[in-house]
C-alpha positions as CSV (number, residue, x, y, z in Angstrom):
1,M,0.0,0.0,0.0
2,M,1.4,3.4,-1.0
3,S,1.8,6.1,1.6
4,G,-1.3,8.3,1.8
5,E,-3.6,5.8,0.2
6,I,-6.8,5.1,2.1
7,P,-7.0,1.4,3.1
8,D,-9.9,-0.6,1.6
9,N,-11.6,-2.2,4.7
10,D,-13.7,-4.6,2.5
11,A,-10.5,-5.9,0.8
12,I,-8.8,-6.4,4.2
13,K,-11.9,-8.3,5.5
14,R,-11.9,-10.5,2.3
15,S,-8.2,-11.3,2.7
16,R,-8.8,-12.8,6.2
17,P,-9.1,-16.6,6.5
18,L,-12.7,-17.9,6.2
19,P,-13.0,-19.1,9.8
20,V,-12.0,-15.6,11.0
21,R,-14.6,-14.0,8.7
22,I,-17.3,-16.3,9.9
23,M,-16.6,-15.6,13.6
24,G,-16.5,-11.9,12.9
25,H,-19.9,-12.2,11.2
26,F,-21.4,-14.0,14.1
27,R,-20.0,-11.5,16.6
28,S,-21.5,-8.6,14.6
29,Y,-24.9,-10.1,14.1
30,W,-25.3,-12.5,17.0
31,Q,-28.7,-10.9,18.0
32,L,-30.2,-11.7,14.6
33,W,-28.9,-15.3,14.7
34,L,-30.3,-15.7,18.2
35,M,-33.7,-14.8,16.8
36,F,-33.2,-17.1,13.9
37,I,-32.2,-20.2,15.8
38,P,-35.7,-21.1,17.1
39,A,-37.1,-21.1,13.6
40,V,-34.2,-23.3,12.4
41,V,-34.7,-25.8,15.3
42,F,-38.5,-25.9,14.6
43,V,-38.0,-26.6,10.8
44,F,-35.3,-29.2,11.5
45,I,-37.4,-31.1,14.0
46,F,-40.7,-31.1,12.2
47,H,-39.6,-31.0,8.5
48,Y,-36.2,-32.7,8.2
49,I,-36.2,-35.4,10.9
50,P,-39.5,-36.8,9.6
51,L,-37.8,-37.3,6.2
52,Y,-36.3,-40.5,7.7
53,G,-39.8,-42.0,7.7
54,L,-40.1,-41.7,3.9
55,Q,-38.5,-45.2,3.6
56,L,-41.8,-46.6,4.9
57,A,-43.1,-45.9,1.3
58,F,-40.7,-48.6,0.0
59,R,-41.0,-51.1,2.9
60,K,-43.6,-53.7,3.7
61,N,-46.1,-52.5,6.2
62,S,-44.9,-53.5,9.7
63,R,-47.4,-54.5,12.4
64,S,-45.2,-52.6,14.9
65,G,-45.3,-49.5,12.8
66,G,-41.5,-49.4,12.6
67,F,-38.9,-49.7,9.9
68,D,-38.3,-53.4,10.1
69,G,-40.5,-54.3,7.1
70,D,-39.0,-55.9,4.0
71,W,-38.0,-53.7,1.1
72,V,-40.7,-53.9,-1.6
73,G,-39.7,-51.0,-3.9
74,F,-42.6,-49.2,-5.7
75,K,-45.3,-51.8,-4.7
76,Y,-47.4,-49.3,-2.8
77,F,-47.2,-46.7,-5.5
78,E,-48.4,-49.2,-8.1
79,Q,-51.2,-50.3,-5.7
80,F,-52.3,-46.7,-5.4
81,F,-52.2,-46.1,-9.2
82,S,-54.2,-49.2,-9.9
83,S,-56.7,-48.5,-7.1
84,P,-60.3,-47.8,-8.2
85,N,-60.1,-44.7,-5.9
86,F,-57.1,-43.2,-7.6
87,V,-58.8,-41.4,-10.5
88,Q,-61.7,-40.2,-8.4
89,T,-59.5,-39.0,-5.5
90,L,-57.1,-37.2,-7.8
91,T,-59.9,-35.6,-9.8
92,N,-61.6,-34.3,-6.7
93,T,-58.3,-33.0,-5.3
94,V,-57.4,-31.2,-8.6
95,R,-60.9,-29.7,-9.1
96,I,-61.2,-28.4,-5.5
97,S,-57.6,-27.1,-5.4
98,L,-57.7,-25.3,-8.8
99,W,-61.0,-23.5,-8.0
100,S,-59.6,-22.5,-4.6
101,L,-56.2,-21.5,-6.2
102,V,-57.7,-19.3,-9.0
103,M,-60.4,-17.7,-7.0
104,G,-58.3,-17.3,-3.9
105,F,-55.5,-15.7,-5.9
106,F,-57.5,-12.9,-7.5
107,A,-59.8,-12.1,-4.6
108,P,-57.1,-10.6,-2.3
109,I,-55.7,-8.6,-5.2
110,I,-59.1,-7.1,-6.1
111,L,-59.7,-6.3,-2.4
112,A,-56.3,-4.6,-2.0
113,L,-56.8,-2.5,-5.2
114,L,-60.2,-1.3,-4.0
115,L,-59.0,-0.5,-0.5
116,N,-56.1,1.4,-1.9
117,Q,-58.5,3.7,-3.7
118,L,-60.3,4.7,-0.5
119,A,-59.4,8.1,0.8
120,G,-60.9,8.0,4.3
121,K,-58.5,6.3,6.8
122,K,-61.4,5.5,9.2
123,I,-63.5,3.7,6.6
124,K,-60.4,2.0,5.2
125,G,-59.4,0.8,8.6
126,F,-62.9,-0.4,9.4
127,I,-63.1,-2.5,6.2
128,Q,-59.7,-3.9,6.7
129,T,-60.6,-5.0,10.3
130,I,-63.9,-6.6,9.1
131,T,-62.2,-8.5,6.3
132,Y,-59.2,-9.7,8.4
133,M,-61.4,-11.1,11.2
134,P,-62.5,-14.3,9.5
135,H,-58.9,-15.4,9.2
136,F,-58.7,-15.9,13.0
137,I,-61.8,-18.1,13.2
138,S,-61.2,-21.8,13.8
139,M,-61.9,-24.1,10.9
140,V,-64.3,-26.1,13.1
141,V,-66.2,-22.9,13.7
142,I,-66.2,-22.1,10.0
143,V,-67.7,-25.5,9.0
144,T,-70.2,-25.2,11.9
145,M,-71.3,-21.8,10.6
146,L,-71.8,-23.3,7.2
147,T,-73.9,-26.1,8.6
148,I,-76.1,-23.7,10.5
149,F,-76.5,-21.2,7.7
150,L,-77.3,-23.9,5.1
151,D,-79.8,-25.8,7.3
152,P,-83.1,-25.8,5.3
153,K,-85.2,-25.3,8.4
154,S,-83.3,-22.7,10.4
155,G,-80.5,-21.3,8.3
156,F,-81.1,-18.0,6.5
157,I,-79.4,-19.4,3.4
158,G,-81.0,-22.8,3.6
159,R,-84.5,-21.4,3.7
160,V,-83.9,-19.6,0.4
161,A,-82.0,-22.4,-1.3
162,G,-84.7,-25.0,-1.0
163,P,-85.7,-28.1,1.0
164,D,-82.4,-29.8,0.5
165,N,-79.2,-28.9,2.5
166,L,-76.6,-27.7,0.0
167,L,-73.9,-29.6,1.8
168,N,-75.7,-32.8,0.7
169,I,-75.7,-31.8,-3.0
170,E,-72.6,-33.0,-4.8
171,A,-72.6,-30.1,-7.3
172,W,-72.4,-27.5,-4.4
173,F,-69.5,-29.0,-2.4
174,T,-66.7,-27.4,-4.4
175,P,-68.4,-23.9,-4.6
176,L,-69.1,-23.9,-0.9
177,Y,-65.5,-24.9,-0.2
178,W,-63.8,-22.1,-2.2
179,L,-66.4,-19.5,-1.4
180,S,-66.0,-20.0,2.3
181,G,-62.3,-20.1,1.8
182,I,-62.3,-16.7,0.0
183,W,-64.5,-15.2,2.8
184,Q,-62.0,-16.5,5.4
185,G,-58.7,-15.6,3.7
186,M,-59.3,-12.7,1.4
187,G,-58.7,-10.0,3.9
188,W,-55.6,-11.6,5.3
189,G,-54.2,-12.3,1.9
190,S,-54.6,-8.7,0.9
191,I,-52.1,-7.5,3.5
192,I,-49.0,-8.2,1.5
193,Y,-50.5,-6.4,-1.6
194,L,-51.5,-3.4,0.5
195,A,-47.9,-3.3,1.8
196,A,-46.6,-3.3,-1.8
197,L,-49.0,-0.6,-2.8
198,S,-48.0,1.6,0.1
199,G,-44.5,1.8,-1.5
200,V,-45.8,3.5,-4.6
201,D,-44.4,7.0,-5.2
202,T,-47.3,9.4,-4.7
203,S,-45.9,11.6,-7.6
204,L,-47.0,8.8,-10.0
205,Y,-50.6,9.3,-8.9
206,E,-50.3,13.0,-9.1
207,A,-48.8,13.0,-12.5
208,A,-51.4,10.5,-13.8
209,K,-54.3,12.6,-12.3
210,M,-52.9,15.7,-14.0
211,D,-53.0,13.8,-17.3
212,G,-56.7,13.1,-16.7
213,A,-56.4,9.4,-15.6
214,S,-59.5,7.9,-14.0
215,R,-59.5,5.6,-11.0
216,L,-59.6,2.5,-13.3
217,Q,-56.6,3.9,-15.3
218,L,-54.7,4.5,-12.0
219,I,-55.3,0.9,-11.1
220,R,-54.3,-0.4,-14.5
221,Y,-51.2,1.6,-15.1
222,V,-49.8,2.3,-11.6
223,D,-51.2,-0.2,-9.0
224,I,-51.2,-3.5,-11.1
225,P,-47.6,-3.1,-12.4
226,T,-46.5,-2.4,-8.8
227,I,-48.0,-5.6,-7.3
228,L,-47.2,-7.8,-10.3
229,P,-43.8,-9.1,-9.0
230,T,-45.4,-9.8,-5.6
231,S,-48.3,-11.6,-7.2
232,I,-46.1,-13.8,-9.3
233,I,-44.0,-14.9,-6.3
234,L,-47.1,-15.7,-4.3
235,L,-48.6,-17.6,-7.3
236,I,-45.5,-19.7,-7.6
237,M,-45.6,-20.5,-3.9
238,D,-49.3,-21.4,-4.2
239,M,-48.6,-23.8,-7.0
240,G,-46.8,-26.0,-4.4
241,K,-50.1,-26.6,-2.7
242,V,-52.1,-27.7,-5.8
243,L,-52.7,-31.2,-4.4
244,N,-52.6,-30.2,-0.7
245,V,-56.3,-29.5,-0.3
246,G,-56.9,-28.7,3.4
247,F,-57.6,-31.9,5.2
248,E,-59.5,-30.4,8.2
249,K,-62.0,-28.4,6.3
250,V,-62.8,-31.2,3.7
251,Y,-63.0,-33.8,6.4
252,L,-65.5,-31.7,8.4
253,M,-67.6,-31.0,5.4
254,Q,-67.8,-34.6,4.3
255,N,-71.0,-36.6,4.7
256,P,-72.4,-39.8,3.1
257,F,-74.2,-37.7,0.5
258,N,-71.2,-35.8,-0.9
259,M,-68.5,-38.5,-0.5
260,Q,-68.1,-39.1,-4.2
261,V,-66.9,-35.5,-4.8
262,S,-65.3,-34.7,-1.4
263,E,-62.8,-37.6,-1.0
264,V,-59.4,-36.0,-1.7
265,I,-55.8,-37.3,-1.3
266,S,-55.4,-35.9,2.3
267,T,-58.6,-37.5,3.6
268,Y,-57.9,-40.7,1.8
269,T,-54.4,-40.8,3.2
270,Y,-55.8,-40.3,6.7
271,K,-58.3,-43.1,6.4
272,I,-55.7,-45.5,4.9
273,G,-52.9,-44.6,7.3
274,I,-54.5,-43.8,10.6
275,L,-57.9,-45.6,10.6
276,S,-56.7,-48.7,8.6
277,S,-53.1,-48.7,10.0
278,Q,-51.6,-49.1,6.5
279,F,-48.7,-46.8,7.2
280,S,-46.5,-47.8,4.3
281,Y,-49.4,-47.4,1.8
282,A,-50.3,-44.0,3.3
283,T,-46.6,-42.8,3.2
284,A,-46.4,-43.7,-0.5
285,I,-49.5,-41.7,-1.3
286,G,-48.1,-38.7,0.7
287,L,-44.8,-39.0,-1.1
288,F,-46.5,-39.0,-4.5
289,N,-48.5,-35.9,-3.4
290,T,-45.3,-34.1,-2.4
291,V,-43.4,-34.9,-5.6
292,I,-46.2,-33.7,-7.8
293,N,-46.4,-30.4,-5.8
294,L,-42.7,-30.0,-6.2
295,C,-43.0,-30.4,-10.0
296,F,-45.7,-27.8,-10.1
297,V,-43.5,-25.3,-8.2
298,L,-40.5,-25.9,-10.5
299,A,-42.7,-25.6,-13.6
300,A,-44.3,-22.4,-12.4
301,N,-41.0,-20.9,-11.4
302,W,-39.5,-21.7,-14.8
303,I,-42.4,-20.2,-16.7
304,A,-42.4,-17.1,-14.5
305,R,-38.6,-16.6,-15.0
306,R,-38.9,-17.0,-18.8
307,A,-42.0,-14.8,-19.1
308,S,-41.3,-12.0,-16.6
309,D,-37.8,-12.4,-15.1
310,V,-39.4,-12.7,-11.7
311,S,-38.9,-16.0,-9.9
312,I,-38.1,-17.5,-6.5
313,F,-34.9,-19.2,-7.6
């Protein structure tokens, strides 16, 4: 280094040995790592350790429920694919999931765009509170409310709908599922879009209004381009749940009248694995479900990266 030259601190840090740099990093940011450790431990215990149990999908079902069964390869996968319930269960899962995905994806965006156009803070805060509240209602309570509202004798919807309970009509099961899901999650899902819209430069709105832009034009040319990257990321993440139709809600809504259209992979796995104690068969079904979801995520991420240069990885 020449005399009088200002030393480059970054270059000095990079020249240090890797263990020294790592220790220096932890000393500087130990508070953040201390907050991060509980999340790492939680994920490791409940997401990585259970991966050891995936071998059950390739072993003969053991009466003890352990890993001492003989290796049978893809026997249980073939059993599931050849099962008479395979096509029906997969069809029900995809139908319910796609309706919920499409409708549940656009509803929070529309709500966020409308709320962003409200000028009054009190009215905006009141609507936000009302729309957020259903998110905190238990799923058991949600299905109970559905049952009460749709009762043809005492429910205010059931009295108008007719003499038959809509939950007992197969054609109504999927609409009831995603409509109640939108009502419960629309407000909560709009939070992230409202956060993105709050970062819009107000000068863009002022310039657009000076040019005579209407509210719809503001939404089209200012708001939508702002939330587009966020919506793409969330859509990619949602694609990983295409076959993960919520077990609890579907199971609670099931009855003998709608079983043909309500039996999905998650409920079928529960009945096979827990009620019938066929742990290996249930593990194989669950692994198939996970692999398909992973393929959907990778495909959606690839398409988004090629189409818009926005992706998760």
